[in-house]
N, C-alpha and C positions, 0 to 999 in steps of 0.2 A: 543070553548072559545068564550064568550059573553063577552060583554063592559056593562060597567057602564053609566049612563046617562051624568058622567063627562067627560068619555071618551069619549063617541060619540060626544060632543060638542068639546072638544078638538081636533080631531082628524077629524073635518069635512071636511076641504079643503083634506084629502086624501080618505075619503068614497065617496066623487063626483066624483074622479078621476078614469076613467075608467080602467086604467091600475093598479091601487092598489083595490078601494071599499074596501069593508067588507072582503072578501075574504084576500086580501092583508096584510091588520090591522092584521088579525089576525095570519098570518106568520110574521108580526113584531113582535107582542108581544108575538111570541113563541121562538123568534131567541136568541140565543145566541153568542154575539158577544167579540171577544177577540180583545183589541187596545193596542199595543206594542208602547210602549212612550205615554207620558201623554204631551208632551212638543206642538212647534208652529203647527205640523199636527193633533196632536191627542186632542189636544182642540177645535178645531172648529168641528171635526170629530165626538167627544164625545158629543157636545151641539146638533149638530144636529141630532146623532142619537138618545138620549135620548129624544129631542121634538117629534122625529116621533114615539116613542114607541116602541123602541127596548127593551124587554122584560128583557134581564139580559146583563149589559155591563161590562166585567174584564177591570181593567186597570193595565198594566205591567209598573214599571218606579221605579228606585232606586233613582231618584234624589229627591230635596228639592226644593222649588221654591227659584228663587234669584230677585234681582231688576231688573235685566238685561233682565230676561223673560218676564215683562208686556210689552215690546213692541211688542208682537207679540202673545204672550201666552195668549190668552183670555178670558180661564176659570176663572183663578186667579185675586186676587185683592192684594195691597198694604196689607191688614192685614194677608195675607198668606203667605208673606216671610218667610223663616225659616222652612215650617210646611212640610214634605214630601208630593209631589206632588199628589200621588195616593189618599191620606187620603182629602187633599184640595179640588181635584177634584170631588170625591164621595159626600161631602158636599154639592156644589155649584150644582151637577145635580140631587141632592134630593130635592134641591129647585125648580128645573126648573120642574120634573114630578113624582112625588111620585109613580107612577105606576111602575117604572124603578127599578130594583134591579140592583145595583153597588157594584161590589166586588174589594177593592181595595188590588193591591200586589205591596207591597213596596218592591219589587228585583229586582235582574237582570235575563233578558232573554240570557240563554248562552247555549251552546251543550249540557249540563247537564241538565237544567232545559226546554230546549226547548218543549219536548215531554210532560211532565205532564200539564205545562201550556197551552199548545192549546187543550190535550184531553178536551172534554165534550163541545166543542164550534161548530158552524156551518161555522165559517166564520173568520179570521182573517186580521186585518189592520195593517199595520206595517208604522208608521211615525218617526222611531228613525234616530239616526243621526250618526249611524255608520255601516260601512260593516260588520264587523265581527257577529254583530247581526242580520241584513238582513240575513247573511248565515244562521243562527242558524234557524231565524224565518222559512225562505223556505225552507230549507231540512226537519222540523218538519211539513210543510203544507202537501209537498209533500209526506211526509210517512204516514198522516193520513189521507189525500186525501181531504184536506180543501182547498177551494178559497182563495187567497191571494189577497189584497187588497194592492199595495205597493205606497208609496208617497215618492218623496224628493224636497227639494228647496235650494239654494245658490243665492246669490247675488239677481238676477233680473228673474231668472229661475227656473220653477219649473214643476216635470214630475208625471204622473199618471200612472199605469199600474195592470192589473188584471191576475195573474197567476193561472191556475188549470190545476194541471197536466202538462202535455206537450204542451208548451213550461215552465219553471220554471224560477226563478229570476237569478238563476245561469246561465241560456240560457243568457241573458244579460249579466249578470256583472261576468264572470266564476272565476275572483280573483281581492284581492284586488289591485283596481287602485295605481299605484306607485306614481299619483299624486293627490291621494285622498286629498281634503280640506274639512274644517269644517265649519259651518257658524261662528263660534268663530272667526275665520282667518280671513275669506273673509266677512262676513258680510251677511245681506239679509235682503230685506223691509219688514216690517211686515205685510204687508196687503196681501201680497203672502200666508203667511202661509195661511191664512183665505181661501182664493181663494182655494189653491190646498188643503186643508183639507176639505172641503164644498165639492168639488169634489170625496174626497173618502168615504167622506159621502154618496154622489149620487149615484156610484157606489155599495157598499155598498145595499143601498136599492133596488135597482136594482136588483142585486143578488138575495136577501132575497125573492122578492114578483114575480120574474122572468118578469120584464118588460123591455122593449125597446133591445137594442144589447150593452151588458156590453163590458168592453174596454181588454176583452179576448184575449190576444197574441197580442194584441196592446199597446201602448204607447204612452200616450198622452204628448207633451211638448208646455209649455205655456211661452213664452217671453214676460215679463211684460212691458220690456222698449219700444216693437216697439206694443205692443198690438196684438199680433200675436199666433196665435194656431195651431199645425199641429200635424198630428197622422201617427208614424209610425207603418211597422208590427215588431214583432218580434219573429222569426222564432225558433223550437227544433234545439237545437245542439248536433247533432250527438256523440258529445265526454263530453256531458256535464257529471260530476262526480256526479250528484244529479239523475236527472230525464233520462238519456242517457240511451240506449240499454244495455249495461254491467250493 
């Protein structure tokens, strides 16, 4: 898989990186990545993956752009308000990098559609805003044997984890939390979405090219108010309904 002169110039900063280079950039070009949720986390993640030269990006989201999204969803502009997010995202990502194929799926991912949407991809990023969808994504990734990069934000705190087999996301969150809150209810500082979304893209790039130590089996927690970040281990749950021995 070769590169045009335009691609060589575009990806020059990657090509000189020892951990990426030509072989790594070829892996990025061949990669097929699914992003679930084209909102606060999906926006920066999609921008950085498209800029990095990921060959095919599929965006799944049933929502339309609203004015309140623009505080943190940097993929969109005022003229996009009212448009389906995935269609607006496809246009803007195409303007950013014409070498990337962007597929827009203006639909919800649920237990009935998850397997079909995950199929044909190498890696999945989940930046959705509800646990029902997170469980469906995780279950489908475990069944398909695909790594999952999961991100979440609320108020001033964000987290990123990578789940590849055991432990899975359900080992971290086995059931719907009784006190689950949404960003709409509790708020979120806009720039935090950029921080966590960019970290999700970074983990995806590491996984694709085989660089460094991904957050597999670990959860990175960032407290923006105190400017502190810590990483905790996530172990497999023997009673996990998805990846457990049963």
